C-alpha positions in Angstrom: 104.8 85.8 152.3 106.9 84.9 148.9 106.5 85.3 145.2 107.9 83.5 142.5 109.2 84.9 139.2 109.8 81.9 137.0 110.0 78.7 139.1 107.2 77.5 141.5 108.2 77.4 145.2 108.7 73.9 146.9 107.3 74.3 149.5 106.4 72.0 152.8 104.2 74.5 154.6 100.7 72.9 155.4 98.5 75.6 154.1 99.9 76.2 150.5 98.0 79.1 148.3 98.4 80.1 144.7 97.5 83.5 143.6 97.3 83.8 139.8 97.4 87.5 138.4 97.6 88.8 135.0 99.1 92.3 133.6 95.6 93.8 132.9 95.6 97.4 134.4 92.1 97.0 135.8 93.0 94.2 137.9 96.0 95.2 139.6 94.1 97.1 142.4 92.2 94.1 143.0 94.8 91.8 143.2 96.7 94.6 145.6 93.8 94.6 147.9 94.1 90.5 148.0 97.4 90.4 148.8 96.8 93.1 151.7 94.2 90.9 153.3 96.4 88.0 152.9 99.2 89.7 155.0 96.9 90.5 157.3 95.8 87.0 157.8 99.6 85.6 158.0 100.2 87.7 160.6 98.1 85.2 162.7 97.9 82.2 160.9 101.0 81.1 158.9 100.9 79.7 155.5 102.5 79.7 152.1 101.4 81.9 149.0 103.1 81.9 145.7 102.5 84.3 143.0 101.9 83.2 139.4 101.7 85.4 136.5 99.6 83.9 133.8 101.9 85.7 130.9 104.9 84.3 131.9 103.5 80.5 133.1 100.5 80.0 130.9 100.9 76.2 131.2 100.1 76.4 135.1 96.9 78.1 134.2 96.2 75.4 131.8 97.1 73.0 134.3 94.1 74.3 136.8 92.1 74.8 133.8 91.5 78.7 135.1 89.1 80.6 133.1 89.3 83.8 135.1 91.9 85.9 136.4 93.0 86.9 139.6 92.3 83.6 141.4 93.0 82.0 144.5 93.7 78.4 144.4 94.1 76.4 147.9 96.1 73.5 146.7 97.0 71.7 150.2 95.6 70.2 151.9 93.3 68.5 149.7 90.7 69.2 148.4 91.6 71.8 146.0 89.1 75.1 146.2 89.1 77.6 143.6 88.0 81.0 144.7 87.5 83.5 141.3 85.5 86.2 140.3 85.6 90.0 141.4 84.6 89.0 145.3 87.6 87.0 146.3 87.8 88.8 149.2 84.4 88.2 150.4 84.5 84.6 149.3 87.9 84.3 151.5 86.0 85.8 154.6 83.9 82.9 154.5 86.4 79.8 153.6 89.0 81.1 155.7 87.7 79.3 159.0 86.7 76.2 156.9 90.2 75.9 155.6 92.1 76.4 159.0 90.0 73.6 160.4 91.1 71.4 157.2 94.8 72.5 158.1 94.7 71.2 161.9 93.0 68.2 160.8 95.4 67.3 158.4 98.3 68.4 160.8 96.9 66.3 163.7 96.7 63.3 161.5 100.2 63.5 160.2 101.4 64.1 163.8 99.5 60.8 164.8 100.5 58.6 162.0 104.6 59.5 163.0 103.9 58.5 166.2 102.6 55.2 165.2 105.0 54.6 163.0 108.0 55.4 165.4 106.0 53.3 168.1 106.0 50.4 165.8 109.9 51.0 164.4 109.5 51.9 161.1 110.4 55.3 159.5 107.7 57.7 158.0 108.4 58.5 154.4 107.8 62.2 153.5 105.4 62.9 151.0 105.8 65.5 148.4 104.3 68.8 148.9 101.5 69.7 146.7 103.4 72.9 145.4 106.2 70.3 144.4 103.7 68.1 142.7 101.8 71.3 140.9 105.7 72.5 139.9 106.6 68.9 138.3 103.2 68.5 136.7 103.2 72.1 135.1 106.9 71.6 133.9 105.5 68.3 132.1 102.9 70.1 130.4 105.3 72.6 129.7 107.8 70.4 128.4 104.8 68.7 126.5 104.1 72.1 124.8 107.5 72.5 123.7 108.1 69.1 122.2 104.7 69.9 120.1 106.1 72.8 118.8 109.6 71.2 118.2 107.5 68.7 116.3 106.1 71.2 114.0 109.1 72.9 113.6 110.8 69.7 112.4 107.9 68.9 110.0 108.1 72.3 108.4 111.9 72.0 107.9 111.2 68.6 106.6 108.7 70.3 104.1 111.1 72.7 103.1 113.9 70.4 102.5 111.5 68.0 100.4 110.4 71.0 98.5 114.1 71.9 97.7 114.9 68.3 96.8 111.4 68.5 94.4 112.6 72.2 93.0 115.9 70.7 91.8 114.5 67.9 90.6 112.1 69.7 88.5 114.4 72.3 87.5 117.0 69.3 86.3 113.7 68.4 84.1 111.9 71.7 83.1 115.5 73.2 82.4 116.6 70.4 79.9 114.7 71.5 76.9 115.5 75.2 76.7 119.1 74.6 77.5 119.5 71.9 75.0 117.7 74.3 72.3 119.7 77.2 73.3 123.0 74.7 73.2 122.2 73.6 69.4 121.4 77.1 68.5 124.6 78.5 69.8 126.8 75.5 68.6 125.3 75.8 65.1 125.7 79.7 64.7 129.5 78.7 66.1 130.5 76.0 63.6 129.0 78.2 60.7 130.9 81.4 61.8 134.1 82.0 59.6 136.4 84.7 61.7 138.3 85.1 58.6 135.1 86.6 56.6 133.5 88.0 59.5 130.2 86.0 58.3 128.5 82.5 58.5 129.1 80.2 56.1 125.9 77.5 54.9 123.7 79.9 56.7 121.1 82.4 54.8 120.4 85.7 56.8 117.0 84.4 57.5 118.4 80.9 59.2 120.7 83.4 61.2 118.2 85.5 62.3 116.0 82.5 63.4 118.9 81.0 65.3 119.5 84.1 67.1 116.0 84.4 68.0 115.7 81.0 69.2 118.6 81.3 71.5 117.1 84.7 73.0 114.1 82.9 73.4 115.0 80.1 75.0 117.5 81.8 77.1 114.3 84.0 78.5 112.3 81.1 79.3 114.9 79.8 81.6 115.3 83.2 83.2 111.3 83.2 83.5 111.3 79.7 85.5 113.7 80.5 87.7 112.2 84.0 88.4 109.1 82.3 88.9 110.4 79.8 91.4 112.1 82.7 93.8 109.1 84.4 93.7 106.7 81.4 94.4 109.1 80.3 97.1 108.5 83.7 99.0 106.3 84.4 102.0 102.6 83.9 100.8 101.3 86.5 102.7 104.1 89.0 101.6 102.5 91.8 99.3 102.7 91.6 95.8 104.2 94.5 94.3 102.6 95.7 90.8 102.8 98.9 88.7 99.4 99.4 87.0 99.2 101.6 84.0 97.2 101.4 80.8 97.8 98.2 78.9 96.5 96.8 75.8 96.0 93.1 76.8 95.1 91.8 73.4 98.0 93.1 71.8 100.0 91.7 74.9 98.4 88.3 74.1 99.5 88.7 70.8 102.9 89.7 71.4 103.4 86.5 74.0 102.1 84.0 71.0 104.7 85.2 68.6 107.4 84.7 71.2 106.0 81.3 71.9 105.2 80.7 68.1 108.2 78.1 67.6 106.9 75.6 70.4 103.2 75.5 69.4 104.5 75.3 65.4 106.6 72.3 66.4 103.8 70.4 67.8 101.3 71.7 64.8 99.2 73.2 67.3 96.2 75.3 66.0 95.8 78.7 67.7 92.2 80.3 67.7 91.8 83.7 68.6 89.0 85.4 69.7 89.9 88.7 70.7 87.5 92.0 70.0 89.2 94.9 68.5 87.1 97.2 70.8 87.9 95.2 73.6 89.1 98.1 76.4 92.5 98.6 77.7 93.4 97.6 81.2 94.9 99.1 84.1 97.6 96.7 85.1 101.0 95.7 85.2 102.2 94.8 81.8 105.2 92.8 82.8 103.2 91.1 85.7 100.4 90.2 83.2 103.0 89.1 80.6 104.0 86.5 83.2 100.5 85.3 83.7 99.8 84.9 79.8 103.6 83.0 79.5 102.6 80.7 82.1 98.9 79.7 81.2 100.0 79.7 77.1 102.9 77.6 77.9 100.9 75.4 80.2 98.3 75.4 77.4 101.2 74.3 74.9 102.8 71.7 77.0 99.9 69.5 77.9 97.8 70.0 74.1 98.7 66.9 72.2 99.9 67.4 68.7 97.6 68.8 66.3 95.3 69.6 69.2 94.0 73.4 69.7 94.5 76.6 71.6 92.1 79.2 72.0 92.8 82.8 73.3 89.5 85.0 73.8 88.7 88.4 75.8 85.4 89.5 76.5 84.5 92.9 78.1 82.4 91.6 80.9 81.4 95.0 82.6 81.9 98.3 82.5 84.8 97.7 85.0 86.1 94.4 83.8 87.4 92.4 81.1 87.8 89.1 81.0 90.5 87.1 79.3 90.4 83.4 78.5 93.0 80.7 77.5 91.7 77.1 76.7 93.3 73.8 75.3 92.7 70.6 74.0 94.6 68.6 76.7 93.8 66.5 79.3 92.4 69.2 81.8 92.0 69.6 85.3 89.8 66.9 87.4 87.1 68.8 88.9 88.3 67.5 92.7 91.5 69.2 92.1 90.2 72.7 90.8 90.2 74.7 93.9 93.8 73.3 94.7 95.4 73.9 91.1 96.7 77.3 92.4 97.9 76.0 95.6 101.7 76.7 96.1 103.8 73.2 95.2 100.9 71.6 93.8 102.4 70.0 90.8 105.2 69.2 93.0 103.3 67.1 95.3 101.7 65.2 92.2 103.0 61.8 91.1 105.9 62.4 88.9 105.0 59.8 86.3 101.3 62.0 86.0 101.7 65.2 84.1 100.6 68.3 86.1 100.5 72.2 85.8 103.5 73.9 87.1 104.1 76.2 90.1 103.3 79.2 87.8 99.8 79.0 88.6 100.5 80.1 92.0 102.4 82.8 90.7 99.7 83.5 88.5 97.3 84.0 91.3 99.0 86.0 93.2 99.9 88.6 90.3 95.9 88.7 89.6 94.7 89.0 93.1 97.4 92.1 93.3 95.4 93.4 90.6 92.5 92.9 92.3 91.1 90.5 90.0 90.3 86.7 89.8 91.4 83.4 88.3 90.0 80.2 87.8 89.8 77.3 85.6 87.0 74.8 84.3 86.4 72.5 81.5 86.7 73.6 78.0 84.1 72.3 75.1 86.4 70.3 74.3 87.3 68.6 77.7 90.6 70.4 78.2 91.3 73.1 80.5 89.9 76.5 80.3 91.6 79.2 82.5 89.8 82.6 82.9 91.1 85.8 84.8 89.6 89.3 85.0 91.6 92.8 85.4 90.0 96.2 86.1 89.3 98.6 82.9 91.3 101.3 82.7 89.0 104.5 83.3 
């Protein structure tokens, strides 16, 4: 009696058996009884036995379409016969005489064929044993699984490479504006600075302050874009760290609007505010929620045409939640894409010639969900986009 660890035995024995076992403790005693009984049988009748651990060779179990273990399979001579369940020994006692008869008949047939071929001056070709055939079939199945796995890995790597290329293309496009604005502000300050007088010429104090503010705001935008890309690129299942505290959501939104005022003023956009004075404070991470507000307002400004309107509104929905909404008069989000708009890389997968919301929306969703809130989008009364999110009230 032989047992295989990694590879199947290539045998030419007339009677060939496979015993499939697993690592479950409760099946261990049953397997031991089966093997002991088979040793008794082998003392009187020679056969080849191979032990197969389904944990190490699952593709063999798949090849035989096994649904339970332990299982004893007679694979040679044909036809194949499977014994499974809790009474394998009882079944084996019934089938053993018939298996012996089948083997004797097979051996006699092979002997007669060999004698006939020798009398006719031919050489009998040895056929592959059943165990060898099973081994080859199982190896092919295993290789097929490996090929499928490698194909999946290849597709994932290709997707990652494509994402990297799209990120580089997006950075090259989206970083150009803030970099240009920063460069202009710095060059203007530098060209009007007189080191001898330690002051600026041809620039009023107000203009100097505005240029410094412009450079500072644009560098913040660049930093935010890079941070967002890095955060969205992380594993989606990774926990998103937040540090919640008592936060004035209405004031936080007004601060962000002030920071972005140069952008919406340049497009002559009207900003309508509907933030109740008695809007309760929320329990949230102010820096994370600031990221959400900047992303949503940045998109609203970007995709609202000149002379359009942006709306910000707060609503005390329940004693436990505050809802905040940001609307615009831009092109809106097609209904069929509203569920997908928060998916990672969604904008990057869209046609470059079409406008779309950025990957910051995926980041927004992760931040809001980390606060046990919800975020969604629907159409605004002006057919633009209307983003809503909820946060817990500070109790």
